[in-house]
N, C-alpha and C positions, 0 to 999 in steps of 0.2 A: 580346571587349569592349575598351573603351578600357584597362581595368586590366590585362588579358592582354598587350596590346601594349606597354604602358609598362613592365611587368615584364621583359619579353623584351629590349627595347631598352636601357633604363637598367640593367638586370642586367648586360649586357655591358660597359658603361662602368664599372660598379663594379669588376666583376673585373679589367678591363684596368688599372685605376689603382692596384692593389695593388702595393707596400706603403704608398702614399700619402704618401711621404716625400720625393718629388721629387728623389732623390739617386741618381745613376748612378755606377758605378764605373768606373775607366778601365783596370783590370787591371794598372796599374803601381804597384809598391810605393813607399811614402812615402820621402822622403829620411831619411837618418840623423839630421839635424838637427831632425826632429819626433819621434823616438823619446824617450819620457819622460812624465813627469806635466806637465800643463797645467792653467791656470785660465782660465775663460771667464765672461762675465757675459751674463745673460738680459736681455730688454727690461725687466724690472722691477727690474733692477740686482741680481739675486740671483746669488751666486757659484757656478760649478759647476766641480767638478775632474774631470778625465778623464785617462787616459794611453793613449799610443800605443806599439805594440810593433813591433819589427822584423818585416817581412813583411805589415804591414797595407797595404791599397791605398789610392789616392787616389779621392776622390768629387768630383763636380761637380753643379751644379744642373741638372736636366732636368725639364721639366713632364710629369707622368704623367696630367693630366687631359685625355683626349682630347677631351672635349666643348668644351673651350676652346681647341682648336687652331683656327688660321685658315689655310685654311677648315677647317670642322668636319670631323672624321673620322667618317664614317657609311657603313656600321655600324662599331661598334668592332671592329677586328681588328688582330692584331699587325703586319700589314704597314704600318699607318699609323705605326709608330714611327719617329722621325726617325733618319737615319743618325748613328751614333755616340751615340745616346741610348737604345739598347735595354735595357730593364730587366726584361722578363718572363722568368720561368724556363720550362723546356720544358713543365711540367705546366700552367703558367697560360697559356701560348701555346695549348695545346690547348683548355683550358675557354673561353677568350675566343673562339677560333674557332667552338666549338659554339654558345654564347650569341649571337654576332654573326649567324651565319647562320640561327639558329633565330628570332631576332627578324625578319629579313628575310621569312622564310617566313610567320610569324604576321601581319605588316604586310601581306603581299600577299593573304592570305586576308581579312583584315578589309576591305582596300580593295575586293575582289571583292564581298564581301557587301553593302557600302555602295553600290557602284555598282548592284548588282541592285535592291536595295531602293529607292533613292532615284531614281537616273536612269532605269534601264530601267523600272521600274514606271510612272514619270511618262510616259515615252516611249510605254509601251504603252497607257495609258489615253487619251493624246491622239491618237495615230495608228492604233491597232489595236482590234480588237473584243475585249473581254474577257469577253463575258457567256458562262456556262456554265450550261447548264439543270441544275436541281436536281430530284431525284426521278425517277419512271419513268412513262412513259406507260401508264395503265390501259386504253386503248382504250375509253374511254366519252367520248361527246360530251356538250355542256352540256345538251341537251334530255333525255338519259336520267338525269341526276342529279335524283332526286325531292326531294332536301333543298335544293336551290338555288331561291331565289325571284327574281322580277323585281323591279325597282324601280318600285313603284307609289306615286305621291305620295299621302300620306294624312296625316290629323291625328289625334293621340290626344286625346280630350276627356274629362275626368274625368266620371264617370257614365254614359258609354256603354260598353256591353260590347264593342264592336268599334270599330276605327278609321273615321274618316270619310273616304271616298274623295274626292280632289280632282282627278279626272281623268276623261276619256270612255273607257270601257273597249271601245268598239267596235273598237279597233285590235289587240285580242289575241283569240286563239282558246282558248288554254290558261288557264282561269281558276284553275289550280292555281298560276300565277305570283304570284298575289295573296297567297299563304301563309296565308290563313285562309277559312273559309266559315261562314255562318250557316245551321243546318239548318233554321230556320223562316221565313226571309225571303230574298228575293233580293238581289243586291248593289245594286240600285238603291234599296232602302231605306237604305242606308248611304252613298249617294253624294250629294255636295253639289251636283253637276251639276243635280240634279232639284229642288233647293231654290231655284234661280234662276228667276224668272218665264219663262215660255215655253220652258223647257228640254226638256220632255218631247216637245212637238209635233214638233219637227225631227229628235230621235233616233228617235222612233217611226216616222217617215215613211221614215227610211234604214234601217230594219231593226234598231234598237238594242233595248235592254231595254224591258220594260213600264214606262210612266211611272206616276208617282203625282202628278204636277203637269203644268200646261200647258207648252208649249215655251218656248224663248229665242231671242233674236236672235243672229246671227253676231257681233255686236260684244260681246255679253256673254259669248259661249262662249270667247272669247280668254284670259279670265282663268284658265282651267283648263289644266292640263298636258296635253301629248299623249303618249299612251302607244301604242307600235307593238310588234308581234311579227312576226318572220319565221321561221316554222317552217322546220326543216331538212328538205330534200327531196333524195333521192338523185339525182344527176345522170349516174352511169354505173354500169356493172355492178359495179365494185369497191365503190362506195358501197352498192349494193343488198345485196351480201353482207354488208357491214359491219353494216348495219341488221338484217339477218336474224340475224346472230350475236348481236348485242345483245338482240333480242327473244326469242331462243330461250329457253324455259324451262330453268332450272338443275335 
């Protein structure tokens, strides 16, 4: 995450900047003229008294904030200390190296994850097929699933025990696709096709259901939906074996 990357990178800068006083020693002892007690004033004109002893070393200003270096030191490593302005101790040197390279490693991993999720995923969706089938083929065809019904246009009308069919059923062989049956009456009793004048005559002449009204003209028949069924028929030996296995009693 971004928090982990920030912790690793800026943690290295924090360790590198210790002790945060921007003071580097020259390893040279102070002049004898500076030995003794001295008085100085702060920015608020407060008086400060301090003393220097023989053997104290001289210090000079040096920036210890690597993030403000120009160019910026990245990652924060001891090698970015300027010549003559080294301030890190040996222990600090080791810790800063560990944090610096750990930050690079974490940043690299985060960059790879970002590249994969954003760039590669977008590329795959645009240029490659990403569909993966879910589930397992149960070796049953559509026609063998008794619970699946066909799309039969119908209208549910309050007061009628069964839906009113709004299509010509001559195009289907398996009436089980309708999804219901009236044990006392044929489907023609529930079909709106037979309620249109002159409907039964044409259907009966073409081998349709027994009508309960006179037939319709071709112009009037076009207001109803067309329903078709294409039953599955094995076209090779392998398909015939498949159907035989499906129809074999369990």
